[in-house]
C-alpha positions as CSV (number, residue, x, y, z in Angstrom):
1,M,168.3,69.4,53.8
2,A,168.8,67.6,57.1
3,I,171.5,65.7,58.9
4,V,170.7,62.4,60.7
5,E,173.3,61.9,63.4
6,Q,173.3,58.3,64.8
7,F,176.3,58.5,67.2
8,F,176.7,54.8,68.3
9,P,173.7,53.0,66.6
10,A,175.0,49.3,66.9
11,Q,173.8,46.4,64.8
12,T,170.3,47.7,63.9
13,A,171.5,51.0,62.6
14,G,170.2,50.4,59.1
15,V,166.7,49.5,60.2
16,A,166.5,52.5,62.6
17,L,167.8,54.9,59.9
18,S,165.3,53.5,57.4
19,N,162.4,53.9,59.8
20,V,163.3,57.6,60.3
21,L,163.8,58.3,56.6
22,N,160.6,56.6,55.4
23,G,158.4,58.2,58.1
24,T,157.7,55.0,60.0
25,Y,159.3,56.6,63.1
26,N,159.0,60.3,63.9
27,P,162.4,61.5,65.2
28,S,162.8,63.4,68.4
29,G,166.5,63.3,69.3
30,R,168.3,66.4,70.6
31,L,171.9,67.3,70.2
32,P,174.0,66.8,73.4
33,N,176.6,69.3,72.2
34,T,177.1,72.5,70.2
35,W,178.3,72.5,66.6
36,P,180.2,75.7,65.9
37,A,179.7,77.3,62.5
38,S,183.4,77.8,62.1
39,L,186.7,77.1,63.8
40,D,186.9,80.8,64.8
41,Q,184.1,80.1,67.3
42,V,186.2,77.5,69.1
43,P,188.4,79.0,71.9
44,P,192.2,78.1,71.8
45,I,193.2,75.3,74.2
46,T,195.5,77.8,76.0
47,N,192.4,80.0,76.9
48,Y,191.2,78.7,80.3
49,T,188.2,81.0,80.6
50,M,184.8,79.6,80.0
51,K,184.1,82.0,77.1
52,N,182.5,80.0,74.2
53,R,182.9,76.7,76.0
54,T,179.8,74.5,76.1
55,Y,176.3,75.8,75.3
56,R,176.3,77.6,78.7
57,Y,178.9,80.2,77.7
58,F,178.6,80.2,73.9
59,E,178.2,83.8,72.6
60,G,178.1,83.3,68.8
61,V,175.6,81.8,66.4
62,P,176.4,78.1,66.1
63,L,175.7,75.9,63.1
64,Y,173.5,73.7,65.4
65,P,173.0,74.6,69.1
66,F,172.9,72.2,72.0
67,G,169.4,70.8,72.4
68,Y,168.6,71.2,68.6
69,G,166.6,68.5,66.9
70,L,163.8,68.1,64.3
71,S,160.5,66.3,64.1
72,Y,158.0,65.5,61.4
73,T,155.3,67.4,63.4
74,S,155.1,70.8,65.1
75,F,154.6,71.8,68.8
76,M,153.2,75.0,70.4
77,Y,153.9,76.1,73.9
78,S,151.5,78.2,76.0
79,D,150.5,79.1,79.6
80,L,154.0,79.5,81.1
81,V,153.6,80.2,84.8
82,V,156.6,80.6,87.2
83,T,155.8,80.5,91.0
84,P,156.6,82.2,93.2
85,S,157.6,85.4,91.4
86,E,159.8,86.3,94.3
87,V,161.7,83.6,96.1
88,K,164.1,83.6,99.0
89,A,167.6,82.3,98.4
90,G,167.5,78.6,99.1
91,D,163.9,78.0,98.0
92,N,162.7,76.2,94.9
93,V,160.7,77.6,92.0
94,T,157.9,75.8,90.1
95,V,157.6,76.1,86.3
96,K,154.4,75.1,84.6
97,V,153.9,75.1,80.9
98,T,151.5,73.5,78.4
99,V,152.7,71.9,75.1
100,E,150.4,71.0,72.2
101,N,151.1,68.9,69.2
102,V,149.7,71.2,66.4
103,G,151.0,69.0,63.6
104,K,149.3,66.1,61.7
105,L,151.5,63.3,63.2
106,D,151.9,61.9,66.7
107,G,155.3,62.4,68.1
108,Y,157.7,62.9,71.0
109,E,158.6,66.4,72.1
110,V,161.6,67.2,74.3
111,T,160.7,70.2,76.5
112,Q,163.7,72.2,77.7
113,V,163.7,74.7,80.6
114,Y,166.6,77.1,80.8
115,L,167.7,79.7,83.4
116,S,169.4,83.0,82.6
117,W,170.8,85.3,85.3
118,T,170.1,88.9,84.3
119,S,171.3,91.0,87.3
120,P,174.5,93.1,86.9
121,N,175.9,91.7,90.2
122,V,176.5,88.2,88.6
123,A,178.2,89.5,85.4
124,G,181.3,87.4,84.8
125,I,180.1,84.7,87.2
126,A,176.9,83.4,85.8
127,P,176.6,81.4,82.5
128,I,174.6,82.9,79.7
129,R,172.1,80.1,79.9
130,Q,171.7,76.9,81.8
131,L,169.5,73.9,81.2
132,V,167.6,73.1,84.5
133,G,165.0,70.7,83.2
134,A,164.0,68.5,80.3
135,Q,161.2,66.1,79.7
136,R,160.5,63.8,76.7
137,N,156.8,63.2,76.2
138,F,154.7,61.4,73.6
139,I,151.9,63.7,72.4
140,K,149.2,62.7,69.9
141,S,148.3,65.0,67.1
142,Q,146.0,67.9,68.2
143,Q,146.5,66.9,71.9
144,S,148.0,69.0,74.6
145,L,149.9,68.1,77.8
146,P,150.5,70.2,80.9
147,L,154.0,69.9,82.3
148,V,155.5,70.8,85.7
149,F,159.2,71.4,86.4
150,T,161.0,72.2,89.7
151,V,164.0,74.5,89.6
152,T,165.9,73.7,92.7
153,A,168.0,76.1,94.8
154,R,171.1,74.1,93.8
155,E,170.4,74.8,90.1
156,M,170.4,78.6,91.0
157,Q,173.8,78.5,92.7
158,L,176.8,80.2,91.4
159,W,180.5,79.9,92.4
160,T,182.1,82.9,94.1
161,T,184.3,81.6,96.8
162,Q,181.7,79.0,97.5
163,W,178.4,77.8,96.0
164,E,175.6,80.2,96.8
165,V,172.4,81.6,95.5
166,L,172.9,85.3,94.8
167,P,170.0,87.8,94.9
168,G,168.8,89.3,91.7
169,A,166.5,88.7,88.7
170,M,166.4,85.4,86.7
171,D,164.7,84.7,83.4
172,V,163.1,81.3,82.8
173,Y,162.6,79.9,79.2
174,A,160.5,76.9,78.3
175,G,160.1,75.4,74.9
176,G,161.5,72.9,72.4
177,Q,164.9,74.6,71.9
178,Q,167.3,77.1,73.5
179,P,166.2,80.7,74.0
180,N,167.1,83.1,71.2
181,Q,168.1,80.3,68.9
182,V,168.7,81.4,65.3
183,T,168.5,77.9,63.8
184,K,164.8,77.2,64.5
185,V,162.9,74.0,65.2
186,P,159.1,73.6,64.7
187,S,158.2,74.9,68.2
188,N,158.3,78.1,70.2
189,V,160.0,79.3,73.4
190,L,158.2,81.2,76.2
191,M,159.9,83.4,78.8
192,S,159.0,84.5,82.3
193,S,161.1,85.7,85.2
194,F,161.4,85.7,89.0
195,Q,163.3,87.6,91.6
196,V,165.7,86.0,94.2
197,T,165.9,87.8,97.6
198,T,168.0,87.3,100.7
C-alpha cells in the first residue's frame, strides 16, 4: 500500500499521477512535514514549548516522518567522511558521502544531512535533529555519485540569550531519510561525529 500526495498539482494532475502509477516516472518527492500517528502526538495549542512540534522536536514514532518518500529503485550510502573531526566554534564542517543506485531503474534520490547535538550542556536547548543539507540528484541504475555538503557555523548555532555555537559533540547523519526512522525507505543512513571546541 502507498499514498500519493499531490498537494497543489494544477491542471496536469491526472497526467502526472498516471505517469507515476504506471511507472513512466519514478517518484522522488519527500514530505515537507510530519504526519503524526495519532492526535495524542500533537501538542495542545496552549503548550508553548517546542516538544513534539516540527520534525526537529518530535519524540514519538510518526505515521510518516518529515523527509519521507518512496521510489521504484533503491539507493545505498557509503564512505561518509566528516572533516575536521574537531572544529573551533565559528568554523564550518565538510560532509562527504557517496550514494549508489543499486536498483534496476534510473531515478532521483534526495540525500538528507542532519545534525544532532549530543552533549549534556545543550539539553533543553538543542533540537533532537536538524536538517542542514539536502540535494536531489539523478542517478542511473548501478551508478554512484560522490556528494559534498558544507555544515556552516550558523547551522550549528543554538539560542541561549543570543545565537552561539556551544562546545560539545555533534552527530552527523547522511542518507535518504531521517536518522532512526521507523518507517523505512529503500536506502540507508550513515552516522559520524565531530567535536566543537572554543
